[in-house]
C-alpha positions in Angstrom: 0.0 0.0 0.0 1.2 3.5 -0.7 0.4 6.9 0.9 -2.5 8.9 -0.5 -1.3 12.2 0.8 2.5 11.8 1.2 4.8 14.8 1.1 7.5 13.1 -1.0 7.2 12.6 -4.8 8.9 9.2 -4.1 7.3 8.3 -0.8 7.8 5.1 1.2 6.0 1.9 0.5 3.5 1.4 3.4 2.6 -2.2 4.4 -0.1 -2.5 7.0 -0.5 -5.7 8.9 -2.9 -6.8 11.6 -0.5 -7.3 14.5 3.1 -7.9 15.6 3.1 -11.5 14.3 2.1 -10.2 10.9 4.7 -7.5 11.0 7.4 -10.2 11.8 6.3 -12.3 8.8 6.2 -9.3 6.4 9.5 -7.9 7.5 11.2 -11.3 7.3 10.1 -11.6 3.7 11.6 -8.2 3.0 14.9 -9.1 4.7 15.2 -12.4 2.8 14.6 -10.6 -0.5 17.2 -7.9 0.3 19.7 -10.6 1.3 19.2 -12.6 -1.9 19.6 -9.5 -4.0 22.8 -8.4 -2.3 24.4 -11.8 -2.3 23.6 -12.3 -5.9 25.1 -8.9 -6.7 28.3 -8.8 -4.6 28.5 -12.0 -2.7 27.7 -10.5 0.8 24.7 -9.0 2.6 25.4 -6.0 4.8 22.6 -5.6 7.3 22.1 -3.1 10.2 19.9 -4.2 13.0 17.6 -2.0 15.0 17.2 -2.1 18.8 14.2 -1.7 21.1 11.4 -4.1 21.6 9.7 -4.1 18.2 12.3 -6.1 16.2 12.3 -9.0 18.7 9.5 -10.9 16.8 11.3 -10.3 13.5 14.6 -11.6 14.8 13.0 -14.7 16.2 11.3 -15.4 12.9 14.5 -15.0 11.0 16.4 -17.2 13.4 13.8 -20.0 13.0 13.8 -19.8 9.2 16.3 -22.5 8.1 15.8 -21.7 4.4 16.0 -18.0 4.8 19.0 -15.6 4.9 22.4 -17.1 4.2 24.1 -15.9 7.4 27.5 -17.2 6.3 27.5 -14.4 3.7 26.1 -11.7 6.0 27.8 -8.9 7.8 25.7 -7.7 10.8 26.0 -4.1 12.0 24.0 -2.0 14.4 22.1 1.2 13.9 22.7 2.4 17.4 23.7 1.4 20.9 23.5 2.6 24.4 26.6 3.3 26.5 26.2 0.1 28.5 28.1 -3.2 28.6 27.0 -5.9 26.1 25.4 -8.0 28.8 23.3 -5.1 30.1 19.5 -5.6 29.9 19.2 -2.4 27.8 21.9 -3.3 25.3 20.7 -3.6 21.7 23.5 -6.1 21.1 22.3 -8.3 23.9 18.7 -8.3 22.6 19.9 -9.2 19.1 22.3 -11.9 20.4 19.6 -13.6 22.4 16.9 -13.5 19.7 18.9 -13.7 16.4 22.6 -14.0 16.5 23.1 -17.1 18.6 19.8 -18.9 17.6 20.7 -18.5 13.9 24.3 -19.4 14.4 25.7 -16.3 12.8 29.5 -16.4 12.8 30.9 -14.2 15.5 33.4 -12.7 13.0 30.5 -11.5 10.9 28.9 -9.5 13.8 30.2 -6.0 14.3 28.8 -4.6 17.5 29.0 -1.0 18.8 31.1 -1.0 21.9 28.9 1.0 24.2 31.0 0.1 27.2 34.1 2.0 25.9 35.3 5.0 27.9 36.0 7.1 24.7 32.8 6.8 22.7 34.0 9.3 20.1 37.0 7.1 19.4 34.7 4.1 19.3 32.5 5.9 16.7 35.4 6.6 14.5 36.6 3.0 14.7 33.1 1.8 13.8 33.2 4.0 10.7 36.3 2.2 9.6 34.7 -1.1 10.2 31.8 -0.1 8.0 34.1 1.0 5.3 36.4 -2.1 5.5 36.2 -4.2 2.3 33.3 -2.3 0.9 32.3 0.7 -1.1 29.2 2.9 -0.7 26.4 2.2 -0.2 27.8 0.9 3.1 24.6 -1.0 3.9 22.3 -3.2 1.8 19.5 -2.9 4.3 19.0 -0.8 7.4 16.3 -1.8 9.9 15.0 1.2 11.8 12.3 2.0 14.4 10.3 5.1 15.1 10.2 6.7 18.5 7.2 8.6 19.9 9.2 11.8 19.5 10.0 11.0 15.8 13.6 9.8 16.4 15.1 6.9 14.7 18.3 5.0 15.6 19.7 7.5 18.1 19.1 10.5 16.0 17.0 12.6 18.3 15.1 15.8 17.6 17.3 18.9 17.4 20.5 16.9 18.0 23.8 18.2 16.6 24.2 14.8 15.0 21.4 15.7 12.5 23.8 18.2 10.8 26.6 15.6 10.4 27.5 15.3 6.7 30.7 13.3 6.7 31.1 10.9 9.7 29.2 7.6 9.5 28.9 7.1 13.2 28.9 9.5 16.1 28.5 9.6 19.9 25.4 11.5 21.0 23.7 12.6 24.3 20.2 11.1 24.7 17.5 13.5 25.9 16.6 13.2 29.6 13.1 12.0 28.7 14.6 8.8 27.1 15.0 5.7 29.3 17.7 5.0 30.0 19.1 8.5 29.5 22.6 7.4 28.8 24.9 8.4 25.9 24.5 6.6 22.6 26.4 5.6 19.5 24.5 6.0 16.3 24.8 5.7 12.6 24.2 9.1 10.8 22.3 10.3 7.8 25.2 9.8 5.4 24.9 6.1 6.0 21.1 5.9 6.2 20.4 8.2 3.3 22.8 6.1 1.1 21.7 2.6 2.2 20.5 0.5 -0.7 17.2 -0.2 1.2 15.6 0.9 4.5 12.9 -0.9 6.4 11.0 0.8 9.3 9.1 -1.3 11.8 6.3 0.6 13.6 3.9 -0.9 16.2 1.3 0.4 18.5 -1.3 3.1 19.0 1.2 5.3 20.7 3.0 5.6 17.3 -0.1 6.6 15.3 0.2 10.4 15.7 3.9 10.6 15.0 3.7 8.2 12.0 0.9 10.4 10.6 3.0 13.5 11.1 6.2 12.0 9.7 4.4 10.6 6.5 1.8 13.2 5.8 2.6 16.4 7.8 4.9 19.3 7.0 8.5 18.5 6.5 10.3 19.1 9.8 13.5 17.0 9.6 15.0 18.6 12.8 11.9 18.0 14.8 11.2 14.6 13.2 14.5 12.9 12.3 12.8 9.8 11.0 11.1 11.9 8.4 14.4 12.7 6.7 15.1 9.0 6.2 11.5 8.1 5.2 11.4 10.8 2.5 14.8 10.0 1.0 14.7 9.3 -2.8 16.0 5.7 -2.4 13.7 2.8 -1.4 12.0 2.9 2.0 9.4 0.5 3.3 7.3 1.1 6.4 5.7 -2.0 7.9 3.3 -1.1 10.6 0.4 -2.7 12.5 -3.2 -1.4 12.2 -2.9 0.4 15.5 0.0 2.5 14.3 -1.7 3.2 11.0 -5.0 4.3 12.6 -4.5 8.0 11.7 -3.3 7.5 8.1 -5.4 7.8 5.0 -4.1 5.3 2.4 -5.0 4.0 -1.0 -6.7 0.7 -1.3 -4.3 -2.2 -2.1 
């Protein structure tokens, strides 16, 4: 399904599913197709995982899919991470490890985590940029999985953050707003990576996301107030998979 009143002449593809289980199935199909395309083209699939609670069902679905993604030819990156150790309950890496990386048997050498526990996060961000660039040319990612925060943020690109103006660096350290839990520093990929990714897939669930999803997709363009809008309205492919609750305030074309 596509937006009836989108702001962009390109616009994202909008896929509405009944519930979280349907979202996991639809998103898994998208990941499989992106992986097959990338591996056929250059022999490797470069995937950036999203954190938070929404992707858990997708990761479990992918891990249980024996005939799905060829994980031996996949490099796994992360869109963002909190400044916590990798075994912390709020670590994006820990969530991915428990739901996808270990269950799917993804080789450890193919998993490139953001080291949130490091003392010098700026140095860590610069090192991660080199990891992204190693053995590859732009676009650095074949597929970036992203979420949508109630305030319009995505990855750890928060409204009015200085990171929104970054035009060169691929990864930076940022301060999270005090309203965010946990309010710790973050590492995040930047617009230069996300704008240039071959494909972007947003996962959006819940009635608490309905108003912001409406504003991002059909409201005035406010990229500093709604960082996710900048990515959703990029000219390259973007797909938004959301449940009916999150889509409740959208007007869309019939399928």
